N, C-alpha and C positions, 0 to 999 in steps of 0.2 A: 546582545550579551553586554554587559553593562560591567568596570572593574572602580572599585572606588579608592578613593585613596586611601582607606587606611593598608588599601589588600598591595597597591603597589609605589609608595612612599611619594608619588607624584603629585604634585600639589596643586594638580585637578583631577574628578573625575573622567572614565572616561566610556564611549560607548561604540559601538559599531552594529551593522545592519543591514538590513536590503529595504532602498523605495522601490515600488513602482511608476512606472512614467508614463503615462499617454500622451500620442502624439498622432494629431492628424493630418492626414494627407487626401488628396483627389485624387478619385480611383484611377487607375492609369501611371500615377505620377512614378518617374519622373519622367518620362516619356513623350506622354498624351494625356486632358486634361478629359476623361471620359462622362466626366457630369458626378457628382454628386462627393460624397467624402467618407473613408474610412479612417477607426480607430487603429490605430498601434500601441501595441503593452507592452513593456522592455524593463527588466529588473537591473538595477545598479547598486554596488556598495554605497554607503553610506556611514561616515564617522564623525565624530561629535568629544566634544570638550565643554565642561561645566566645573563654572568655581562660584559658589554665594559663601561671603562673610553676615556672622550677622554684625549688627550695632545696633550699640545699647538694647534695651530691652526686648523688645517686640519689632526691632527695625532688622532685615537682609537687603544687599547687592547680590543680585545674581549676573556673571555674564557667559554665553555661552556658546561657541563656534560649533559651525555647522559645514563639514568637505563633504558632496555630494559629486558621484559623473556617472555625468545622466547620457545614454548611450545614447544619443539622438542622433539624426545626420545633418549634421557633423558632430561630435560627440563634443562635448564640453566638462568642466570640471566648474563648480557652485560652492560659492564661499559664504555663507550668511551667517554674521554676528548679530548676537541677541544682549539684551542687556535688559535691565529693569529692578526695580525698587518694589519691597513685596511689606506683606506684614504678618506678623507672627504669632499668633493665638492661643 
């Protein structure tokens, strides 16, 4: 789901969704190691905020931050920050 700045009046675009995580364990985890490995798949929520600014005629600067809740063992909150320079044609 994406909500734009025009709809909310906020200075950023917002997005929400779900992310699939994959975690590897040895067989028999956590009590014993029986050899081999299994993959466990879990889903977790994801929130994003994005802002882009036009620079000159063909340029664009953008920044995005993503907050992920990763249901690993132990559970984790991950925050990513991406910035970039773009060319608009």
